[in-house]
LUMBA-254936 format. One line per 5 residues: their letters; for each residue x, y, z of N, C-alpha, C, O. Coordinates in steps of 0.1 Angstrom, whole numbers. Atoms other than C-alpha are relative to their C-alpha. Layout:
<sites>
A> X Y Z X Y Z X Y Z X Y Z ~ ...
</sites>
This chain:
<sites>
XXXXX> 11 8 6 -361 221 190 -7 10 -6 -5 22 -4 ~ 11 -9 5 -389 237 171 -8 1 10 -6 -5 21 ~ 12 -3 -8 -420 250 186 -10 -10 -2 -18 -12 7 ~ 9 10 2 -439 222 169 0 -11 7 5 -22 2 ~ -3 12 -7 -443 199 198 -11 -3 7 -17 7 10
XXXXX> 9 6 -7 -468 180 216 7 -8 14 18 -11 15 ~ 0 4 -14 -471 167 252 -10 -12 4 -22 -11 1 ~ 8 12 -2 -484 133 263 2 -6 15 13 -6 20 ~ -1 9 -14 -491 114 296 1 -15 -3 -8 -19 -11 ~ -1 13 4 -481 78 292 -9 -8 10 -16 -2 18
XXXXX> 9 6 -10 -499 50 310 5 -2 14 18 -4 15 ~ -2 -1 -14 -497 49 346 9 -15 2 20 -15 6 ~ -5 13 -1 -490 12 346 13 -3 -4 19 -11 2 ~ -14 2 7 -457 14 324 8 10 6 20 9 5 ~ -7 -8 -9 -447 43 347 5 -4 12 14 1 18
XXXXX> -2 7 -13 -448 21 376 8 -12 0 11 -19 10 ~ -6 14 -1 -428 -8 362 12 -1 6 21 8 7 ~ -12 0 -10 -406 -23 385 14 -3 -11 13 -7 -22 ~ -10 5 6 -371 -29 374 6 -11 7 5 -13 19 ~ -1 13 0 -354 -61 371 14 -3 -3 19 4 -12
XXXXX> -16 4 5 -317 -79 370 -4 -9 -11 -12 -19 -10 ~ 4 10 11 -318 -94 335 15 -10 -3 17 -17 -13 ~ -11 8 2 -284 -112 339 10 8 -5 8 20 -7 ~ -14 -6 5 -247 -103 327 -1 1 -14 -7 -7 -21 ~ -2 -3 12 -239 -88 295 13 10 0 20 14 9
XXXXX> -12 -9 4 -213 -68 277 -5 10 -10 -14 6 -18 ~ 6 -8 15 -218 -37 252 2 -4 -12 -4 -1 -22 ~ -2 6 11 -202 -58 228 -8 -10 -5 -7 -16 -16 ~ 10 13 3 -227 -84 228 -11 7 -8 -19 -1 -13 ~ 9 -6 7 -250 -59 211 7 10 -12 0 13 -22
XXXXX> -10 -9 8 -223 -37 191 12 -2 -5 18 5 -14 ~ -13 7 6 -193 -58 185 9 11 5 9 16 16 ~ -14 -10 -2 -162 -35 182 -5 11 -6 4 20 -6 ~ 4 -12 6 -185 -8 162 -1 10 12 -12 13 16 ~ 1 -8 -11 -176 15 191 11 13 -3 23 11 -8
XXXXX> -10 -11 3 -159 50 187 -2 8 11 -13 12 15 ~ 2 -11 -10 -148 73 213 4 12 -2 3 16 -14 ~ -3 -17 2 -136 109 216 13 2 -10 12 11 -18 ~ -9 0 10 -104 103 196 -6 -2 -17 2 0 -26 ~ 5 6 13 -128 91 165 11 -10 -7 14 -8 -18
XXXXX> -8 10 5 -105 60 162 -9 -13 3 -9 -17 15 ~ 8 11 -5 -130 30 160 6 -11 6 18 -13 4 ~ -8 10 -7 -121 2 180 -2 -14 -10 4 -25 -7 ~ -4 8 9 -128 -20 150 9 4 -9 7 15 -15 ~ -12 -5 9 -98 -15 130 -3 0 -15 3 6 -23
XXXXX> 0 0 14 -112 -24 97 -9 13 -5 -12 15 -17 ~ 4 -13 4 -130 11 102 8 11 1 11 17 11 ~ -11 -10 -1 -107 37 89 -2 13 9 -12 19 6 ~ 5 -10 -9 -106 66 118 6 13 -6 9 15 -17 ~ -5 -12 3 -96 100 121 12 3 -7 12 11 -17
XXXXX> -14 -4 6 -58 100 113 0 -5 -12 6 1 -21 ~ -2 4 15 -63 80 83 -9 2 -9 -7 -2 -20 ~ 11 -2 10 -94 92 68 -5 15 3 -16 19 -3 ~ 4 -14 -3 -97 129 81 -5 5 -14 -17 9 -14 ~ 1 -7 11 -96 142 45 -9 -6 -6 -14 3 -14
XXXXX> 10 6 4 -122 118 33 -14 5 6 -25 6 1 ~ 10 -5 -8 -143 132 60 -6 17 -4 -17 22 -1 ~ 1 -13 6 -140 169 44 -3 10 16 -9 21 16 ~ -1 -9 -12 -135 183 82 8 14 -3 18 15 -10 ~ -5 -13 0 -128 221 86 15 3 6 21 13 3
XXXXX> -10 -3 -9 -99 216 110 8 -12 2 4 -23 -2 ~ -8 12 -1 -71 193 118 -2 -6 14 4 -16 18 ~ 2 4 -14 -83 190 153 -7 -10 1 -11 -15 -9 ~ 9 9 -1 -103 163 170 -15 9 3 -15 18 11 ~ 13 -8 -3 -141 178 168 -6 -7 11 -5 -19 14
XXXXX> 10 4 -11 -163 176 198 -13 -2 -4 -17 2 -15 ~ 11 5 3 -196 163 200 -12 10 -5 -22 6 -11 ~ 9 -11 4 -214 198 194 3 5 -15 -4 12 -21 ~ -8 -6 11 -190 204 162 -9 -4 -11 -16 -14 -9 ~ 6 4 14 -206 201 128 12 -12 -6 8 -21 -14
XXXXX> -12 9 7 -172 182 118 -3 -16 7 -1 -26 1 ~ 1 10 -7 -181 158 145 -12 -10 -10 -9 -21 -13 ~ 12 5 7 -215 148 125 7 -3 -11 6 -15 -13 ~ -10 3 11 -192 147 94 3 -15 0 -1 -24 -7 ~ -4 12 -1 -173 120 109 -8 -13 4 -5 -24 -1
XXXXX> 12 8 -3 -203 102 124 -4 -8 -14 -3 -20 -17 ~ 5 7 12 -217 98 90 8 -7 -11 3 -14 -19 ~ -10 8 6 -186 87 75 -2 -12 5 -5 -21 -2 ~ -4 15 -8 -182 58 101 -13 -10 -3 -13 -23 -3 ~ 14 7 4 -219 48 92 4 -3 -11 10 -14 -12
XXXXX> -2 4 16 -212 47 55 9 -12 0 4 -22 -4 ~ -11 8 -1 -181 29 60 -4 -13 6 0 -24 1 ~ 8 12 -10 -200 4 87 -9 -8 -13 -8 -20 -15 ~ 12 7 8 -228 -3 58 12 -7 -12 12 -19 -14 ~ -7 8 10 -199 -10 31 8 -15 5 12 -24 -2
XXXXX> -8 12 -10 -182 -35 58 -7 -12 -1 -3 -23 -3 ~ 10 12 1 -215 -54 59 -2 -3 -12 -9 -13 -14 ~ 3 3 15 -216 -55 23 -13 0 -4 -18 -9 -10 ~ 14 -1 2 -250 -42 22 -4 7 -15 4 17 -17 ~ 1 -4 12 -263 -33 -13 -8 15 2 -6 25 -5
XXXXX> 7 -13 -1 -287 -6 -1 6 8 7 13 4 17 ~ -7 -13 -4 -273 27 7 -10 5 13 -22 3 13 ~ 8 -5 -13 -283 42 43 -9 13 -2 -5 23 -7 ~ 9 -12 1 -312 66 43 -8 5 13 -15 15 14 ~ 7 -5 -12 -326 66 77 11 1 11 21 -5 9
XXXXX> -5 -4 -13 -311 76 112 -7 -2 9 -18 4 8 ~ 3 -2 -11 -319 68 145 10 2 9 21 -4 7 ~ -11 -4 -8 -302 84 174 -6 -4 15 -18 -3 18 ~ 4 1 -13 -303 75 212 8 8 10 20 6 10 ~ -8 -8 -10 -292 98 239 -7 6 13 -19 5 14
XXXXX> 4 -3 -10 -295 113 272 -2 16 4 -8 20 14 ~ 0 -14 0 -290 151 267 -5 8 -11 -2 8 -23 ~ 8 -12 11 -312 177 250 12 7 -9 12 8 -21 ~ -9 -9 5 -282 199 245 13 -6 -8 18 -3 -18 ~ -12 9 9 -254 175 236 -3 -8 -11 2 -6 -22
XXXXX> 3 11 11 -268 145 220 -11 6 -7 -11 1 -18 ~ 10 -4 9 -298 164 206 6 10 -9 0 13 -20 ~ -4 -8 13 -276 189 188 9 -8 -9 8 -6 -21 ~ -6 9 10 -252 161 173 -9 -7 -7 -5 -12 -17 ~ 8 7 10 -283 144 162 -6 12 -10 -6 9 -22
XXXXX> 4 -10 10 -296 178 146 14 1 -12 11 0 -24 ~ -8 -1 11 -262 181 128 1 -11 -10 2 -9 -22 ~ -1 13 7 -261 145 116 -12 2 -10 -10 2 -22 ~ 10 1 8 -296 149 103 -2 10 -10 -9 7 -20 ~ -2 -10 8 -291 180 87 10 -3 -11 7 1 -22
XXXXX> -9 1 11 -259 170 68 -2 -13 -7 3 -15 -18 ~ 0 13 8 -269 134 58 -13 1 -7 -14 -8 -15 ~ 12 0 6 -305 144 46 -10 -11 3 -21 -10 -1 ~ 6 10 -3 -316 112 59 -15 1 8 -16 11 16 ~ 13 1 -10 -352 104 76 5 -2 14 10 -12 16
XXXXX> -6 2 -14 -343 108 112 -11 1 11 -22 7 10 ~ 5 -1 -9 -355 101 146 8 1 12 19 -5 12 ~ -10 0 -13 -341 109 181 -7 -2 11 -17 5 12 ~ 0 5 -16 -346 95 217 7 7 10 19 4 11 ~ -8 -7 -11 -337 117 246 -7 -6 15 -17 -3 20
XXXXX> 8 2 -15 -343 99 280 9 4 11 21 5 10 ~ -5 -3 -14 -336 108 316 -10 -2 8 -20 5 8 ~ 8 3 -14 -353 92 346 -5 8 9 3 12 17 ~ 4 -9 -12 -374 114 368 -13 -6 9 -23 0 10 ~ 9 6 -4 -394 89 387 -9 9 11 -20 4 14
XXXXX> 6 -8 -8 -406 117 412 -11 6 -8 -21 10 -2 ~ 10 -7 10 -427 132 380 -9 -10 -6 -6 -22 -6 ~ 10 7 10 -457 120 360 8 -7 -13 19 -2 -16 ~ -7 8 11 -446 97 331 -5 8 -12 -17 7 -17 ~ 6 -10 8 -444 125 305 10 -1 -13 22 -3 -12
XXXXX> -7 0 12 -432 126 268 -3 14 -5 -13 20 -2 ~ 1 -12 6 -425 157 248 4 -5 -15 13 -13 -15 ~ -2 4 12 -425 152 211 0 12 -11 -10 18 -15 ~ -4 -10 11 -409 177 186 -3 -8 -12 4 -17 -16 ~ 3 8 13 -426 165 154 7 5 -14 8 -3 -24
XXXXX> -6 -8 8 -408 189 132 13 -4 -4 17 -4 -16 ~ -14 4 -1 -374 178 141 0 -15 1 10 -21 -3 ~ 2 14 -2 -387 143 151 9 -2 12 18 -11 11 ~ -9 3 -13 -370 144 186 -12 -5 11 -23 0 11 ~ 9 7 -8 -388 124 212 5 -2 15 10 -13 18
XXXXX> -4 2 -13 -381 131 249 -7 -5 12 -19 -1 13 ~ 7 8 -11 -391 111 279 6 0 13 18 1 13 ~ -6 -2 -14 -386 111 317 -3 -16 4 -5 -18 16 ~ 0 18 -4 -388 69 316 6 -6 -10 0 -5 -21 ~ -7 10 11 -362 46 296 -12 -7 -7 -13 -8 -19
XXXXX> 8 10 8 -391 22 291 -10 9 -13 -18 4 -21 ~ 6 -7 10 -404 48 268 5 -1 -15 0 2 -25 ~ -5 3 15 -382 37 241 -11 -9 -7 -13 -5 -18 ~ 7 7 7 -405 13 230 -12 8 -8 -16 6 -20 ~ 10 -10 8 -434 42 224 9 8 -11 3 12 -21
XXXXX> -6 -5 8 -408 59 207 2 -7 -13 1 -1 -24 ~ -2 7 12 -401 31 183 -14 -1 -9 -14 1 -21 ~ 11 -2 10 -439 29 175 -3 11 -5 -12 12 -14 ~ 4 -14 5 -441 67 170 9 -1 -13 5 4 -24 ~ -8 -4 14 -412 65 144 -4 -9 -8 -3 -4 -20
XXXXX> 7 5 10 -427 37 125 -13 5 -5 -17 3 -16 ~ 15 -7 6 -460 57 123 3 10 -10 -4 14 -18 ~ -5 -12 11 -437 84 106 4 -4 -13 7 3 -22 ~ -3 10 18 -430 58 77 15 -4 0 20 -9 -10 ~ -11 6 -1 -395 49 89 1 -16 -1 -5 -23 7
XXXXX> -1 16 0 -387 12 79 8 -8 11 5 -19 15 ~ -8 7 -9 -359 5 105 3 -15 -6 -3 -25 -4 ~ -6 13 8 -340 -22 84 13 4 -6 18 14 -3 ~ -9 -2 4 -312 -25 64 7 15 -6 19 16 -8 ~ -3 -13 3 -311 11 55 4 10 10 9 21 8
XXXXX> 3 -10 -13 -313 24 90 16 -1 8 22 -12 11 ~ -13 1 -10 -280 35 110 -5 5 12 -12 15 13 ~ 7 -2 -14 -287 34 145 15 7 9 26 1 9 ~ -12 -7 -7 -262 57 167 -3 1 15 -13 8 18 ~ 5 0 -14 -264 52 206 11 6 7 23 3 4
XXXXX> -10 -5 -11 -245 71 233 4 -11 11 -3 -20 14 ~ -3 12 -10 -226 52 259 -4 5 15 -14 2 21 ~ 0 -6 -17 -221 71 294 -15 7 2 -19 17 -4 ~ 14 -5 -4 -257 76 310 -10 -2 -10 -20 5 -8 ~ 8 5 8 -275 61 280 1 -16 0 -8 -22 7
XXXXX> -3 14 0 -264 24 274 5 -3 13 1 -13 19 ~ -7 4 -13 -244 23 305 -5 13 12 -7 24 9 ~ 6 -8 -11 -255 39 337 -11 10 -3 -9 23 -2 ~ 12 -11 6 -289 54 325 -3 14 8 -4 15 20 ~ 2 -15 -5 -295 89 332 -11 2 11 -22 -1 7
XXXXX> 11 0 -8 -316 95 363 -4 -14 6 -13 -16 14 ~ 2 13 -7 -314 59 372 13 -6 7 13 -11 18 ~ -13 7 -2 -278 47 374 13 10 -2 25 6 -1 ~ -12 -6 5 -256 76 364 10 4 10 22 7 9 ~ -9 -6 -14 -247 87 401 16 -7 -1 26 0 0
XXXXX> -11 8 -3 -221 57 400 11 2 -12 23 -1 -9 ~ -8 -5 8 -205 68 368 8 13 4 20 15 1 ~ -8 -14 -7 -197 105 385 7 -7 10 19 -2 12 ~ -8 3 -10 -185 84 414 12 -5 -4 22 -1 3 ~ -12 8 7 -160 63 394 10 13 -4 22 13 -1
XXXXX> -9 -11 6 -148 96 378 6 8 15 18 10 18 ~ -8 -10 -15 -142 116 413 8 -11 5 17 -6 11 ~ -8 6 -6 -126 86 425 13 -2 -6 24 -3 0 ~ -8 1 10 -104 83 395 9 14 6 21 13 9 ~ -5 -12 -4 -96 121 405 6 2 11 16 8 12
XXXXX> -7 2 -13 -89 115 441 13 -8 -1 23 -3 4 ~ -10 9 1 -66 87 434 11 8 -10 23 7 -8 ~ -11 -7 8 -47 108 408 7 14 7 18 18 5 ~ -2 -11 -9 -47 139 434 12 -6 10 23 -1 12 ~ -10 6 -8 -30 115 458 13 -5 -1 22 -6 6
XXXXX> -16 7 7 -4 99 437 10 14 -2 22 13 0 ~ -10 -13 3 9 138 427 1 5 13 13 8 15 ~ -4 -10 -13 6 155 462 3 -8 11 9 -3 21 ~ -1 4 -11 6 128 485 -4 3 12 -16 6 13 ~ 5 -4 -13 3 137 522 -7 13 -1 -16 15 7
XXXXX> 6 -12 1 -6 172 510 -14 0 -7 -21 10 -8 ~ 13 -3 8 -38 163 492 -10 0 11 -11 -8 20 ~ 12 -4 -9 -68 180 510 -11 -6 -8 -15 0 -18 ~ 13 6 7 -98 158 499 -11 10 4 -19 14 -5 ~ 12 -8 0 -123 180 515 2 14 -6 -8 21 -8
XXXXX> -1 -13 7 -110 210 499 1 -2 -15 0 8 -23 ~ 1 5 14 -109 193 467 -14 0 -5 -18 5 -16 ~ 16 3 1 -146 182 469 -6 15 1 -10 19 -10 ~ 0 -15 -3 -154 219 480 0 8 -16 -9 14 -22 ~ -2 -10 11 -138 234 451 -4 -5 -14 -7 3 -23
XXXXX> 5 5 10 -147 210 424 -16 0 -1 -22 -1 -12 ~ 14 -3 0 -182 213 433 -7 14 -4 -18 15 -10 ~ 2 -15 5 -183 251 427 5 -1 -16 -2 1 -25 ~ -3 -4 14 -162 250 398 -8 -8 -13 -8 -4 -25 ~ 7 11 7 -181 220 382 -16 7 -4 -25 -1 -4
XXXXX> 13 -6 1 -211 245 373 2 7 -13 14 10 -17 ~ 1 -5 14 -222 259 339 4 18 1 7 24 -9 ~ -8 -14 -1 -211 295 350 12 1 -1 16 12 -4 ~ -12 3 0 -178 285 350 8 -7 -16 20 -7 -18 ~ -5 7 11 -177 267 315 8 10 -8 17 5 -15
XXXXX> -9 -6 11 -160 297 296 16 -3 7 26 0 0 ~ -14 1 -5 -129 287 320 3 -17 1 14 -22 1 ~ 0 16 2 -135 248 320 -2 -7 -12 3 -18 -15 ~ 4 6 13 -151 243 288 -9 -13 0 -12 -20 -9 ~ 8 13 -3 -172 218 303 8 -14 -3 3 -24 -8
XXXXX> -11 10 2 -141 196 301 4 -5 13 7 3 22 ~ -5 4 -14 -132 172 331 11 0 3 14 0 15 ~ -14 3 0 -96 171 323 5 15 5 13 18 14 ~ -2 -11 -7 -96 207 326 -1 6 15 8 10 22 ~ 4 -2 -15 -113 211 357 7 -10 10 9 -6 22
XXXXX> -10 7 -12 -93 183 374 14 6 3 20 4 14 ~ -12 -3 2 -62 200 361 1 13 10 11 16 16 ~ 2 -12 -9 -75 233 379 0 -2 14 6 5 22 ~ 2 3 -13 -84 216 410 14 -7 6 17 -5 18 ~ -14 2 -5 -49 201 414 8 11 2 15 10 12
XXXXX> -6 -11 -2 -34 232 411 -3 9 13 6 15 20 ~ 7 -9 -12 -57 250 438 3 -11 11 5 -6 23 ~ -6 6 -13 -48 218 461 13 0 2 17 -1 14 ~ -15 0 -3 -11 220 455 4 15 4 16 16 7 ~ -3 -9 -6 -11 254 466 7 12 -8 10 23 -3
XXXXX> -6 -10 7 3 272 436 -7 12 -4 -2 23 -5 ~ 10 -12 -1 -29 293 432 -11 -4 10 -15 -15 12 ~ 9 0 -12 -53 299 459 -15 -2 -6 -16 3 -17 ~ 15 0 4 -94 293 453 -4 14 1 -12 17 -8 ~ 4 -12 2 -97 328 462 7 8 -8 1 18 -11
XXXXX> -4 -8 10 -75 342 439 -6 -3 -13 -10 6 -20 ~ 8 0 11 -90 325 412 -14 5 -2 -19 8 -13 ~ 14 -7 0 -124 337 421 1 14 -2 -8 20 -7 ~ -1 -13 2 -111 370 421 4 7 -12 0 18 -15 ~ -6 -1 16 -93 369 386 -14 -2 -7 -17 6 -16
XXXXX> 11 1 9 -128 356 373 -10 12 2 -17 17 -7 ~ 8 -12 -2 -147 384 390 7 10 -6 -1 17 -13 ~ -5 -12 7 -126 409 377 1 1 -14 3 11 -20 ~ 1 4 13 -127 395 344 14 -2 -6 16 -1 -19 ~ -18 1 2 -89 391 343 0 -16 -7 4 -17 -19
XXXXX> 2 13 5 -95 352 337 -10 -5 -9 -21 -5 -4 ~ 13 1 7 -117 342 309 2 -12 -12 -5 -13 -22 ~ -1 12 10 -102 310 291 10 -11 9 17 -6 18 ~ -8 7 -5 -83 278 302 15 2 -4 24 -1 3 ~ -13 0 2 -53 284 283 7 13 7 19 15 10
XXXXX> -4 -14 -9 -50 319 302 4 -6 14 14 -1 21 ~ -4 6 -14 -50 298 333 10 -7 1 17 -6 11 ~ -11 6 5 -24 276 319 14 8 3 24 5 11 ~ -11 -12 0 -1 307 314 2 4 14 13 4 19 ~ -3 -4 -14 -7 319 349 6 -10 7 17 -8 12
XXXXX> -10 12 -6 3 285 364 15 1 -4 24 2 4 ~ -16 1 4 35 285 343 8 10 7 19 8 11 ~ -5 -9 -6 43 318 357 3 -2 14 14 1 19 ~ 0 8 -15 37 302 392 12 -8 1 22 -6 8 ~ -13 10 -3 60 276 388 13 3 -4 21 -6 -2
XXXXX> -12 -5 2 88 298 375 6 5 13 17 2 16 ~ -1 -6 -13 87 317 408 0 -9 12 3 -5 23 ~ 2 11 -11 82 286 428 3 -12 -2 -5 -21 -1 ~ -8 11 3 108 260 420 -4 -13 10 -2 -25 6 ~ 2 11 -8 97 239 451 -14 -5 0 -19 -11 9
XXXXX> 14 6 1 63 231 439 -5 -13 0 -16 -18 2 ~ 2 15 1 70 197 432 2 -5 -13 -6 0 -22 ~ -1 3 13 83 179 402 -13 -6 -7 -17 -2 -18 ~ 16 3 4 49 160 398 -10 8 -6 -18 5 -15 ~ 7 -9 4 32 189 394 3 5 -14 -5 3 -24
XXXXX> -9 -6 10 56 205 369 -1 -10 -12 -3 -6 -23 ~ 2 12 10 54 171 349 -15 1 -7 -17 0 -19 ~ 12 -1 4 17 174 347 -3 13 -8 -9 12 -19 ~ 2 -13 5 15 210 338 7 0 -14 -1 3 -24 ~ -6 3 13 40 204 308 -6 -9 -8 -6 -7 -20
XXXXX> 8 12 8 19 174 297 -13 9 -7 -16 10 -19 ~ 13 -5 3 -14 193 300 5 12 -12 -2 13 -22 ~ -2 -11 7 1 224 283 4 -4 -16 0 2 -26 ~ -3 7 14 17 203 253 -11 -4 -7 -12 -1 -20 ~ 14 6 7 -17 186 247 -7 10 -5 -11 10 -17
XXXXX> 11 -11 2 -39 217 248 8 9 -15 1 13 -24 ~ -5 -9 10 -14 235 222 -1 -8 -14 -1 -2 -24 ~ 1 6 12 -17 204 198 -15 -3 -4 -18 -9 -14 ~ 14 1 3 -57 206 202 -4 -15 4 -13 -20 -3 ~ 4 7 -9 -59 176 224 -12 -1 11 -11 5 21
XXXXX> 8 -8 -9 -90 177 241 -2 -11 13 -12 -12 20 ~ 1 8 -12 -81 149 267 15 2 6 23 -8 6 ~ -14 -2 -1 -50 166 279 7 -6 16 19 -8 19 ~ -6 9 -15 -49 149 317 -1 -12 -2 -10 -19 1 ~ 1 14 2 -40 117 305 3 -9 15 -3 -19 17
XXXXX> -1 10 -15 -29 103 342 -13 -1 4 -17 -13 7 ~ 14 3 -6 -66 111 355 -8 -8 -7 -14 -18 -2 ~ 11 9 11 -84 96 325 4 -15 3 -5 -23 5 ~ -4 11 -1 -61 64 330 -7 -7 15 -12 -18 16 ~ 5 7 -13 -72 61 368 -16 0 -2 -23 -9 3
XXXXX> 17 -1 2 -109 69 358 -2 -14 -8 -10 -22 -3 ~ 3 14 3 -108 38 337 1 -12 10 -7 -22 11 ~ 1 11 -10 -95 18 365 -12 -2 8 -19 -12 8 ~ 12 0 -8 -122 31 389 -13 -4 -5 -21 -10 2 ~ 12 5 6 -150 25 364 -1 -15 -5 -12 -21 -6
XXXXX> 3 16 -2 -141 -12 359 -2 -5 9 -8 -15 10 ~ 2 7 -12 -141 -17 391 -12 1 7 -14 -4 18 ~ 14 0 -1 -177 -8 392 -8 -7 -8 -20 -5 -7 ~ 9 5 8 -190 -29 366 4 -15 4 15 -21 6 ~ -1 15 -3 -200 -64 372 3 -2 15 4 -14 18
XXXXX> -7 2 -13 -188 -61 409 -7 -5 11 -1 -9 21 ~ 9 5 -12 -217 -73 429 -6 -15 -3 -6 -18 -15 ~ 5 16 2 -231 -110 430 -14 4 -8 -21 15 -8 ~ 11 0 7 -259 -120 407 -14 4 7 -24 9 2 ~ 16 2 -7 -285 -124 436 -1 16 10 -10 18 18
XXXXX> 3 -11 -4 -278 -87 447 -16 6 -3 -23 4 -13 ~ 13 -7 2 -309 -68 452 1 12 -14 12 15 -18 ~ -1 -8 9 -318 -44 423 4 15 4 12 22 -2 ~ -7 -12 -5 -315 -13 444 12 2 1 18 13 -1 ~ -16 0 -3 -280 -23 453 6 1 -13 14 10 -14
XXXXX> -7 3 14 -269 -31 417 -2 19 -3 9 26 -3 ~ 0 -13 4 -283 6 409 8 10 8 12 21 3 ~ -9 -12 -8 -263 24 435 11 -2 2 19 7 5 ~ -16 3 -1 -232 7 436 9 -8 -12 20 -13 -11 ~ -4 8 12 -227 -9 401 -3 8 -14 -15 10 -15
XXXXX> 4 -6 14 -226 8 365 -5 -10 -8 2 -17 -15 ~ 6 10 7 -251 -13 349 -6 4 -15 -9 16 -18 ~ 7 -3 13 -264 -16 313 -12 3 2 -17 -3 11 ~ 15 -4 2 -297 -1 306 -7 -11 -9 -5 -11 -22 ~ 5 11 9 -319 -33 297 -10 5 -10 -13 -3 -18
XXXXX> 9 -3 11 -344 -12 276 9 3 -12 6 -1 -23 ~ -11 -1 16 -313 -1 252 6 -10 -4 9 -11 -16 ~ -2 11 4 -302 -32 252 -7 -11 -9 -3 -17 -19 ~ 12 8 9 -333 -50 240 -3 7 -9 -7 0 -19 ~ 1 -6 12 -338 -22 216 11 -4 -11 7 -7 -22
XXXXX> -8 5 7 -306 -30 201 0 -11 -6 2 -12 -18 ~ 3 15 4 -311 -67 199 -10 1 -11 -7 -2 -22 ~ 12 -1 11 -344 -60 181 4 5 -12 3 -2 -22 ~ -5 -9 10 -329 -32 159 11 -8 -8 12 -6 -20 ~ -9 7 9 -299 -58 148 -7 -12 -6 -2 -17 -16
XXXXX> 9 11 6 -327 -86 142 -6 5 -12 -8 -4 -20 ~ 7 -6 11 -343 -63 116 12 6 -8 8 12 -18 ~ -12 -1 12 -308 -57 97 5 14 2 14 18 -6 ~ -7 -14 -2 -299 -21 111 13 -1 1 18 -11 6 ~ -14 -2 -6 -265 -10 115 0 10 10 -5 21 10
XXXXX> -2 -5 -13 -255 -2 150 12 6 2 22 0 -3 ~ -14 -9 -4 -228 22 161 -4 6 15 -15 10 19 ~ -2 -7 -14 -217 34 197 10 10 -2 22 8 -4 ~ -8 -11 -3 -206 68 197 1 9 11 -9 16 15 ~ -4 -8 -10 -191 86 223 7 10 3 19 8 -1
XXXXX> -13 -10 -5 -172 117 237 6 -2 11 13 7 16 ~ -9 5 -10 -159 97 265 12 -2 -6 13 -8 -16 ~ -14 2 4 -121 98 262 3 -15 -2 -1 -23 5 ~ -7 16 0 -103 65 250 6 -4 11 4 -15 17 ~ -10 3 -13 -78 69 279 -11 -6 11 -6 -16 17
XXXXX> 8 2 -9 -109 64 301 -10 -14 -2 -18 -19 6 ~ 7 10 3 -124 35 284 8 -12 -6 2 -21 -12 ~ -7 12 7 -96 11 272 13 1 7 20 12 9 ~ -11 0 -8 -67 -2 292 12 5 -5 13 5 -18 ~ -12 -6 1 -33 13 292 10 -13 -1 10 -20 9
XXXXX> -9 11 0 -6 -15 280 11 0 11 15 -11 15 ~ -8 -1 -11 16 -5 307 -6 -1 13 -1 -8 21 ~ 6 -2 -15 -7 3 338 -9 -8 1 -11 -13 13 ~ 10 10 -3 -35 -20 332 -4 -8 -10 -15 -7 -15 ~ 1 12 13 -28 -49 306 -10 -9 1 -15 -13 -9
XXXXX> 10 12 0 -50 -72 321 -14 3 4 -21 -6 8 ~ 12 -3 -1 -81 -54 325 -9 3 -15 -4 8 -25 ~ 4 -1 16 -108 -55 295 -4 13 -3 -6 20 7 ~ 5 -13 2 -118 -24 278 -17 2 4 -25 -7 5 ~ 16 0 -4 -153 -11 288 -8 -4 -7 -17 -10 0
XXXXX> 10 5 8 -172 -21 260 2 -19 1 -6 -26 -5 ~ 0 13 -3 -162 -58 270 3 -3 11 11 -12 12 ~ 1 1 -14 -165 -56 306 -16 -4 2 -26 2 -1 ~ 14 3 -5 -194 -76 320 -4 7 9 4 11 18 ~ 4 -6 -11 -218 -60 341 -16 -6 -3 -21 -12 -12
XXXXX> 15 5 2 -256 -64 349 -9 8 -8 -8 20 -8 ~ 10 -7 6 -285 -55 326 -13 2 12 -19 -8 18 ~ 8 -4 -10 -309 -36 349 -11 9 -5 -7 19 -10 ~ 11 -9 4 -343 -20 340 -12 -8 -2 -13 -20 2 ~ 12 9 5 -377 -31 324 1 -7 -10 11 -4 -17
XXXXX> 2 6 12 -386 -53 298 -7 6 -10 -19 7 -8 ~ 9 -7 10 -397 -36 266 -1 -13 -14 -8 -11 -23 ~ 0 9 14 -390 -68 239 -13 -3 -3 -18 -2 -14 ~ 13 2 5 -424 -79 241 -11 9 -8 -20 5 -16 ~ 7 -11 10 -438 -45 229 5 2 -13 -2 5 -22
XXXXX> -6 -2 14 -412 -42 201 -2 -12 -7 -4 -11 -19 ~ 5 13 7 -420 -78 191 -13 4 -7 -14 2 -19 ~ 14 1 3 -456 -69 188 0 11 -13 -10 12 -20 ~ -2 -8 8 -444 -41 165 2 -4 -15 -1 2 -26 ~ -5 7 11 -430 -64 140 12 -4 -4 13 -10 -15
</sites>
């Protein structure tokens, strides 16, 4: 962000708003199938995806771009323009709203989209911190509005309108899914993390059987899931899950990998894959399941697939669905937030309000497709994440939005 920023304290009354259960809904109730995951293949098949239209996106590489990449922003702008055509809107897009939860990830993706599109833009970054005073930091130059309460979305909209944005048929709205629309950061995101970990545990147990040491896995995962190891894991949960599988299976010890890192001999994931490959050659009794996973991961990495550990991600999908709408409607709100992945009511009400104004709404997420949609062979009876019912929990901001016009 630029240095041109201001900080303000919002009303204590809003800061102390009580969360409520607003009933059940699905992500699709607000966004339809205008949902796009990591593979950049829209769930609405009327929108051309990466495989069919990468040349029209003018991408610099044939690999799937990640969220921080400039090519990701090119794809996002392309999808927005195609969505506008699909709506048969005569007016061209000229405004961008972006809603996310991380200043580095979502904030950088927004900055890239803003720069490439040239559209008047505004971004909201939310992360609830109830132990702190209700604070907002506004970067006026880059139009980034960071708040430590999700109800501040209404204040952001008011500020955005004051900057001269119209928020109508010319406006593209891009909303992140994990820890923004689902499992609000700081409020409900721990349940998303629990689902991912449970998916890992089930995968490890299915591969290693009785040899799976859950306590050792948790210790090693907790250590390696830190920014200091991103040179090895690339902040990719597939890479991390695979590394922890190899450690738990005994092909490489935790002490060995730490020694390699300390000596500077291990500095990227592909190097680790080659190391494991050599261990498999001299250890034929390592197990066919580990060998098959290693070969699948190696092949995916070589072809540029950012989601190489498919088996883990398919389990993550199942464990995520199990935590959506799983509690009764009369469950206390605290229980819903602690045990269920809930929709963020403030984001839902904002999406509903923007829809009524004629904005184009898209969900873009770096979440893997394999962790978001059912596998036709393994889980054919489960709904995709965006069509799974769950409870809407949060504060009501619709009356404030309606006052804005």
